[in-house]
TIRO-2110 file (N, C-alpha, C; in Angstrom, 1 decimal):
// TIRO-2110
-30.5, 154.5, 125.6, N, 1, A
-29.7, 155.1, 125.8, CA, 1, A
-28.3, 154.2, 126.1, C, 1, A
-27.3, 155.4, 125.8, N, 2, A
-25.6, 154.6, 126.0, CA, 2, A
-25.1, 155.2, 126.8, C, 2, A
-24.0, 154.4, 127.8, N, 3, A
-23.6, 154.7, 128.8, CA, 3, A
-22.2, 155.4, 127.9, C, 3, A
-22.4, 156.8, 128.5, N, 4, A
-20.9, 157.4, 127.7, CA, 4, A
-19.9, 158.4, 129.1, C, 4, A
-18.7, 158.2, 128.4, N, 5, A
-17.9, 159.1, 129.8, CA, 5, A
-17.2, 160.2, 128.5, C, 5, A
-17.9, 161.7, 128.8, N, 6, A
-17.4, 162.3, 128.3, CA, 6, A
-16.1, 163.3, 128.6, C, 6, A
-14.9, 163.8, 128.2, N, 7, A
-13.6, 164.3, 128.9, CA, 7, A
-13.6, 165.0, 127.7, C, 7, A
-13.6, 166.7, 128.7, N, 8, A
-13.7, 167.9, 128.0, CA, 8, A
-12.2, 168.7, 128.2, C, 8, A
-11.3, 169.2, 127.7, N, 9, A
-10.2, 169.4, 128.2, CA, 9, A
-10.0, 170.9, 127.8, C, 9, A
-10.8, 171.9, 129.0, N, 10, A
-11.0, 173.2, 128.5, CA, 10, A
-9.4, 174.0, 128.4, C, 10, A
-8.1, 173.7, 128.2, N, 11, A
-7.2, 173.9, 128.3, CA, 11, A
-6.9, 174.1, 126.4, C, 11, A
-7.6, 173.1, 126.3, N, 12, A
-7.6, 173.0, 124.8, CA, 12, A
-8.4, 174.0, 123.9, C, 12, A
-9.4, 174.6, 124.5, N, 13, A
-11.0, 175.0, 123.9, CA, 13, A
-10.2, 176.0, 123.5, C, 13, A
-10.8, 176.4, 122.0, N, 14, A
-10.6, 177.7, 121.6, CA, 14, A
-12.2, 178.7, 121.1, C, 14, A
-12.9, 177.7, 121.8, N, 15, A
-13.8, 178.7, 121.7, CA, 15, A
-15.0, 178.4, 120.3, C, 15, A
-14.6, 177.8, 119.4, N, 16, A
-15.3, 177.3, 118.2, CA, 16, A
-17.1, 177.4, 118.2, C, 16, A
-17.3, 176.9, 119.1, N, 17, A
-18.6, 176.7, 119.5, CA, 17, A
-19.3, 175.6, 118.8, C, 17, A
-18.4, 174.7, 118.1, N, 18, A
-18.9, 173.3, 117.2, CA, 18, A
-19.5, 171.9, 118.5, C, 18, A
-19.0, 172.5, 119.5, N, 19, A
-19.4, 171.6, 120.3, CA, 19, A
-20.8, 171.8, 121.0, C, 19, A
-21.1, 173.0, 121.2, N, 20, A
-22.5, 173.7, 121.5, CA, 20, A
-23.5, 173.7, 120.6, C, 20, A
-23.0, 173.8, 119.8, N, 21, A
-24.1, 173.3, 118.3, CA, 21, A
-24.3, 172.0, 118.7, C, 21, A
-23.4, 170.9, 118.4, N, 22, A
-23.7, 169.7, 118.2, CA, 22, A
-24.4, 169.1, 119.3, C, 22, A
-24.1, 169.5, 120.5, N, 23, A
-24.6, 168.9, 121.8, CA, 23, A
-24.7, 170.0, 122.7, C, 23, A
-25.9, 170.7, 122.8, N, 24, A
-26.4, 171.8, 123.5, CA, 24, A
-26.9, 171.2, 124.7, C, 24, A
-27.1, 170.1, 125.3, N, 25, A
-27.2, 169.4, 126.2, CA, 25, A
-26.4, 169.6, 127.3, C, 25, A
-25.1, 169.0, 126.9, N, 26, A
-24.2, 169.2, 127.8, CA, 26, A
-22.8, 170.1, 127.3, C, 26, A
-23.2, 171.1, 126.5, N, 27, A
-22.1, 171.8, 126.2, CA, 27, A
-22.6, 173.2, 126.2, C, 27, A
-22.3, 174.3, 127.0, N, 28, A
-22.7, 175.8, 126.5, CA, 28, A
-21.6, 176.9, 127.3, C, 28, A
-21.9, 178.1, 126.9, N, 29, A
-20.5, 178.7, 127.1, CA, 29, A
-20.0, 178.9, 128.6, C, 29, A
-18.8, 179.1, 128.6, N, 30, A
-18.4, 179.2, 129.8, CA, 30, A
-18.7, 180.2, 130.8, C, 30, A
-19.1, 180.1, 132.3, N, 31, A
-19.7, 181.2, 133.2, CA, 31, A
-18.7, 182.0, 133.3, C, 31, A
-17.3, 182.0, 133.0, N, 32, A
-16.4, 183.3, 133.0, CA, 32, A
-16.4, 184.5, 132.0, C, 32, A
-17.2, 184.4, 131.0, N, 33, A
-17.7, 185.5, 130.3, CA, 33, A
-16.9, 185.1, 128.7, C, 33, A
-15.9, 184.3, 129.0, N, 34, A
-15.2, 184.0, 127.6, CA, 34, A
-15.9, 183.5, 126.9, C, 34, A
-15.3, 183.4, 125.6, N, 35, A
-15.9, 182.4, 124.2, CA, 35, A
-15.6, 181.1, 125.0, C, 35, A
-15.3, 180.8, 125.8, N, 36, A
-14.7, 179.2, 126.2, CA, 36, A
-16.0, 178.4, 125.9, C, 36, A
-15.5, 177.1, 126.4, N, 37, A
-17.4, 176.9, 126.7, CA, 37, A
-16.6, 175.5, 128.0, C, 37, A
-18.1, 175.2, 128.6, N, 38, A
-18.0, 174.1, 129.8, CA, 38, A
-18.7, 173.1, 129.6, C, 38, A
-18.4, 172.3, 130.2, N, 39, A
-19.4, 170.9, 130.2, CA, 39, A
-19.9, 171.2, 131.4, C, 39, A
-21.6, 170.7, 131.0, N, 40, A
-22.3, 170.9, 132.5, CA, 40, A
-22.3, 169.7, 132.9, C, 40, A
-22.5, 169.7, 134.5, N, 41, A
-22.6, 168.9, 135.1, CA, 41, A
-21.1, 167.8, 135.4, C, 41, A
-20.2, 168.7, 135.2, N, 42, A
-18.6, 167.7, 135.3, CA, 42, A
-18.0, 167.8, 136.6, C, 42, A
-17.4, 167.4, 136.6, N, 43, A
-16.1, 167.3, 137.9, CA, 43, A
-14.5, 167.1, 137.2, C, 43, A
-13.7, 167.9, 137.9, N, 44, A
-12.7, 167.7, 137.6, CA, 44, A
-12.2, 166.3, 138.4, C, 44, A
-11.2, 165.3, 138.1, N, 45, A
-10.7, 164.4, 138.3, CA, 45, A
-9.3, 164.4, 138.9, C, 45, A
-8.4, 164.4, 138.2, N, 46, A
-7.2, 164.8, 138.4, CA, 46, A
-6.4, 165.8, 138.1, C, 46, A
-6.7, 166.1, 136.6, N, 47, A
-6.2, 167.4, 136.2, CA, 47, A
-6.7, 168.5, 136.5, C, 47, A
-6.7, 169.6, 136.6, N, 48, A
-7.7, 170.7, 136.8, CA, 48, A
-7.9, 171.0, 135.4, C, 48, A
-7.4, 171.0, 134.5, N, 49, A
-8.1, 171.6, 133.0, CA, 49, A
-9.0, 170.4, 132.0, C, 49, A
-9.1, 169.0, 133.3, N, 50, A
-9.9, 168.2, 132.5, CA, 50, A
-11.4, 167.6, 133.0, C, 50, A
-12.3, 168.0, 132.3, N, 51, A
-13.7, 168.0, 133.6, CA, 51, A
-14.4, 166.3, 132.5, C, 51, A
-14.9, 165.9, 133.2, N, 52, A
-15.8, 164.7, 132.9, CA, 52, A
-17.0, 164.4, 133.7, C, 52, A
-17.5, 163.6, 132.9, N, 53, A
-19.3, 163.6, 133.2, CA, 53, A
-19.3, 162.0, 132.5, C, 53, A
-19.9, 161.0, 133.2, N, 54, A
-20.3, 159.9, 133.2, CA, 54, A
-22.1, 159.7, 133.0, C, 54, A
-22.6, 158.9, 131.7, N, 55, A
-23.7, 158.6, 132.9, CA, 55, A
-24.5, 158.1, 131.3, C, 55, A
-26.0, 157.6, 131.4, N, 56, A
-26.3, 157.3, 130.3, CA, 56, A
-27.1, 158.9, 129.6, C, 56, A
-26.8, 158.7, 128.3, N, 57, A
-27.2, 160.1, 127.3, CA, 57, A
-28.5, 159.7, 127.0, C, 57, A
-29.4, 160.6, 126.9, N, 58, A
-30.6, 160.4, 125.9, CA, 58, A
-30.4, 160.3, 124.3, C, 58, A
-29.3, 161.2, 124.0, N, 59, A
-29.1, 161.0, 122.4, CA, 59, A
-27.6, 160.9, 121.9, C, 59, A
-27.1, 160.2, 122.3, N, 60, A
-26.0, 159.6, 122.3, CA, 60, A
-24.8, 160.1, 120.8, C, 60, A
-25.9, 160.3, 120.3, N, 61, A
-25.1, 161.1, 118.6, CA, 61, A
-24.4, 162.3, 119.2, C, 61, A
-25.4, 163.0, 119.9, N, 62, A
-25.2, 164.4, 120.5, CA, 62, A
-23.4, 164.7, 120.9, C, 62, A
-23.0, 164.0, 122.0, N, 63, A
-22.3, 163.9, 122.5, CA, 63, A
-20.4, 163.6, 121.2, C, 63, A
-20.8, 162.2, 120.9, N, 64, A
-20.0, 161.7, 119.9, CA, 64, A
-20.1, 162.8, 118.6, C, 64, A
-21.0, 163.5, 118.2, N, 65, A
-20.9, 164.8, 117.2, CA, 65, A
-19.7, 165.9, 117.8, C, 65, A
-19.8, 166.4, 118.8, N, 66, A
-19.4, 167.3, 119.4, CA, 66, A
-18.1, 166.8, 119.2, C, 66, A
-17.6, 165.6, 119.6, N, 67, A
-16.1, 165.0, 119.6, CA, 67, A
-15.9, 165.2, 118.4, C, 67, A
-16.5, 164.8, 117.3, N, 68, A
-16.0, 165.1, 115.9, CA, 68, A
-15.6, 166.0, 115.3, C, 68, A
-16.5, 166.9, 115.8, N, 69, A
-16.6, 168.4, 115.4, CA, 69, A
-15.2, 169.3, 115.9, C, 69, A
-14.9, 169.1, 117.0, N, 70, A
-14.2, 170.0, 117.7, CA, 70, A
-12.9, 170.3, 117.0, C, 70, A
-12.5, 171.3, 116.5, N, 71, A
-11.1, 171.6, 115.6, CA, 71, A
-9.9, 171.3, 116.1, C, 71, A
-10.0, 171.4, 117.6, N, 72, A
-9.2, 171.3, 118.4, CA, 72, A
-9.1, 170.0, 119.3, C, 72, A
-9.8, 168.8, 118.6, N, 73, A
-9.8, 167.8, 119.4, CA, 73, A
-9.7, 167.7, 121.0, C, 73, A
-10.5, 168.9, 121.8, N, 74, A
-10.5, 168.9, 123.5, CA, 74, A
-11.2, 168.1, 123.7, C, 74, A
-12.1, 166.8, 123.1, N, 75, A
-13.3, 166.4, 123.3, CA, 75, A
-13.3, 164.8, 123.4, C, 75, A
-13.3, 164.1, 124.1, N, 76, A
-13.1, 162.4, 124.2, CA, 76, A
-14.3, 162.2, 124.6, C, 76, A
-14.9, 161.1, 124.0, N, 77, A
-16.2, 160.4, 124.1, CA, 77, A
-15.9, 158.8, 124.2, C, 77, A
-16.0, 158.3, 125.1, N, 78, A
-16.0, 156.6, 125.4, CA, 78, A
-17.2, 156.1, 125.5, C, 78, A
-17.6, 154.7, 124.8, N, 79, A
-18.9, 154.3, 125.4, CA, 79, A
-17.9, 153.2, 126.7, C, 79, A
-18.6, 153.4, 127.8, N, 80, A
-18.7, 152.9, 129.2, CA, 80, A
-18.8, 151.1, 128.7, C, 80, A
-19.7, 150.9, 127.8, N, 81, A
-20.3, 149.9, 127.7, CA, 81, A
-19.3, 148.7, 127.2, C, 81, A
-18.7, 149.5, 126.1, N, 82, A
-17.2, 149.0, 125.2, CA, 82, A
-16.5, 148.9, 125.5, C, 82, A
-16.0, 150.1, 126.0, N, 83, A
-14.6, 150.5, 126.0, CA, 83, A
-14.2, 151.5, 124.4, C, 83, A
-15.0, 151.4, 123.5, N, 84, A
-14.5, 151.9, 122.2, CA, 84, A
-14.9, 153.6, 122.6, C, 84, A
-13.7, 154.2, 122.0, N, 85, A
-13.5, 155.7, 122.0, CA, 85, A
-14.0, 156.0, 120.7, C, 85, A
-15.8, 156.9, 120.7, N, 86, A
-16.2, 157.4, 119.4, CA, 86, A
-15.7, 158.3, 118.8, C, 86, A
-15.2, 159.3, 120.1, N, 87, A
-14.3, 160.7, 119.3, CA, 87, A
-13.1, 160.8, 120.0, C, 87, A
-12.5, 161.8, 119.4, N, 88, A
-12.4, 161.9, 118.1, CA, 88, A
-11.9, 160.7, 117.2, C, 88, A
-12.6, 160.7, 115.7, N, 89, A
-12.0, 159.7, 115.3, CA, 89, A
-11.0, 160.1, 114.0, C, 89, A
END
């Protein structure tokens, strides 16, 4: 497992759904009935539009692919062990 920080900027989300296809463990349809996305088990830290989730991930390629494939770069993935930004690239 790899320790990641997933940052999701909901204000940038256009509902393309690439994140939900790439990582259905972390990303789901928004509960407000819109076509936008939510990051599961996340929290707002400072900015009300930025949702953050940290921890070990059983499938580390999934959030990285979600960040790579997001057309509006609303997802940022950081490897907390190395500090490397894995997505967007």
